[in-house]
N, C-alpha and C positions, 0 to 999 in steps of 0.2 A: 122116236120121239116122244118125252116126257109133256104128261097135259099140262096145258098152261104153256106150254112154250112154243116159242115161236121157228121159224124154218133154219136162223141160224141156231136154234140150239140154249138162246139165251134166255134163262127165266123168271118169270116173269117180275115186275115190281110194283108194288105197293105203295104210294105215294102216301101217308100216313104223320098227322102234326101240323101247325108246329106242336111238339109234345113238351110245356115246360111246367114248373112248379107251379102251383096256388096256392096261396093263403090268404090269411086277414088278420087284422091287430085286433083287437077289442080295447075298448077305452080303458079299460082297466093296466092292459099291459104296453101303450104305446112306447117305442125305446123312446128316449131324449130328442131323435135327429128326426123322427116324425113329428113330434110334436112340433120343434123346431122349424119344418117345412110347414106345420099350418100357420104358422105368426109372417111367412116370405108373399108377398105377390103372384098372382098367377102368371106361370111360364114364365119364371126370371132367375130358377137356379142351376147351376148346370152339378151333375154330378160327377165324382171324379175316384176310377176303381177300377183297380187293375186286374180283379179278381182274386183267388183263392193261394193260387202259385204265383202271381206274380211279382215285382220287384227291378224295382230301380239303381243305379249308382249313385253314391252318393252326389256327384257332383248332377245329378240328373233329376235326383228330388227337391235338391235347392233349384237348381231353372226353372222348375218346374212348379216349386210354392213362389220363387218370385213372377214367374207367370201370371201365376192366379193375381197375386195381389194387383200386377200391374195390369188386367185386365178392369179390375173394377166392378166386378161382377160379380153377385153373389152364385158361392161354389159351397158343394158338401164333398168333402173330401175323407175317402179311407182309405187310413196312411196304416204304411206297414211300414217297419224299419228296414232301411236299405241295405244292399247286401254287401257292400265290403265299410258298411258300420256297425259294432255292436251295439249304439244305442241311438237312438236321433236325435242326439242332443244339440244336434243346430236349430230342431227347430222350435224350443226352446221358446219362452215370456216373449220375446221381439215380435219374431213374426203373427203368435196368435194376438196381441195388446193390438198391434196395426191390423188384423184382420176382424179386430173381433167387431160385431151387429157384419160385416161382411160378409164373412165364413165361418164355416164350422167344420170342425174334425175329430174323426171318430176311428179313434183306434183301431186296426187289427178288421173288423169286420161289421156290416152295417146290413137290416135284411133290403137290400137289393126289389126285389118284387115291389113290396111296400114303396121304395122310396122311388122306383120308375111311376108305377102305377099316382104318384101324387101328382095333384092342378099344379106345384106348382115349380116341380118338373121340368125342364126346358129341354135340356138336352145330356144327353150322356158321354163323357170323355173315358173310351175302351179298351181296353187291350184287344177285344175282338175274339174271345172266344167263342164257340159257337150260341152256348146257353144264353152268355148276355144280348149274343146279335139277337136270338129268336124272344128272348124277353123284352126288347127295344122294339121291336116290329109289333109285339103284341098290344103294347101300351100305347105307340106310335110317339117313343123318343127319338129325335134324330140323330145322328154321333158326330164325334172326333174318333177319329180312327186312329188307332198308335199299338200299331203289334208287335209285341214283343220275341217270339219264338215259333218255329211252328207251321199251324196252318191259320195259323192265326194271320196270316201276312196274305194268303191266298182267298182269306174273308175279309181283309179290308179291303182289298180289292173289289169286291161284288158287292158290298156295298156301295163303296165310294164309283163307281164305274158300270156298273152294272144297276143295281136299284137305286143311284142316287140319292140314297139318304146319308149321306157320309161324307165328312171331310178330312183327309187322311195328313197327318205327321207328315214331313220330308225334311230327316236328321240331316245337319251337314254333313261336311267331310270325317270331321271326327265319332260321328255318332251320334251325335246331340241333338236334342232339340231343346229350341233355344228358346229363352222367356219371352223374345217380343215377338213368336209364331204362337204361341199358349196363347198369349195377351188378344192377340189378334183373333186366331178362330173361337176363340170365348164371345168376343165383342158379337163378331161377325154370326155365331148359330145362335146370340138368345138376340142382337141388336139388329142386326143387318139383313139387307134382302137376301142373299142367299140363304140364308139361317131361314128367311117366310117360307123361300121354292125346299127347302130340305122337308122343312116339318107340314107343306102341302103333301108331298111325294110320299112323305112318311106316315102321312093321314090316310091315302089311299090303299099303299100294303097293310095298313093297319084292318083298311077294312075286308080288304084281302085274305087276310087272313082269318080274320071273324066268318068271313061265307065261308072255308074251308071248312071249320071247325062248328057250325050251324049242326042242328039234326039231321039237313037232308045237303049238308054239305060237301064238296070229293074227301075230305079224308075220311068223314062216316060210312063214307061209300066203299072207300079202300079196304077202310079194314074190314067192315061186313064182308067184300069181295074176299079179300083174305081167309076171314073165316071159314066161307063158304069152301075154299079148296081145300084148306085145310080136312072139310070133311067131307069131300068127295074124294080127300088121300085115303081116310082111315077107312071107307065106304068101300074101294077101292082093296083096301089093306087086306079088310075080314072078310070077302069075299074068297 
């Protein structure tokens, strides 16, 4: 039996993390979306992003836009061209005019960590990529879970059913998440009682994450144990 293995010959597992990117934005290079957040009340903005690879059909894209408008809540939406449309001409001036002062549309990319860590951000409508989930936990931001494919569906169940820090969208029989549901979830997360409960659950989870990452936390201990195991292997190999 190898060193460090148990009676079932399963190698040891070292729990390290969560591991996320961390960066800061200086006053001189703060993006427009961060400056816009600075002008919003605390805990008032829904951040909407489907990650670098997430995309929606044009029909779903329109439902999301109308749902955000219908909600009456502040939003910051990272917009990508719908996958069945060469350009998002739908988006046009009318939608932007109707939601002016309420929401901000950012094309293609936004500094997600800075947005999630901002005091004005109250919730995150996300595709449930694992990095996005870890970043939300680290910054204590509850979720509207909207998985698109692959492991994102499993991730969405974990944050909704197990961790209880998310509401999960429910597509209709045509696979479409309707505008009324989007509006209801946005309102509930930002202003409703369930939103308060999710924020409290996420606050507890954020505390646990930070405890794990501090100098005496389980993550640092696991990393030290892993390093010691590797050193022991090297010493044994050199004999």
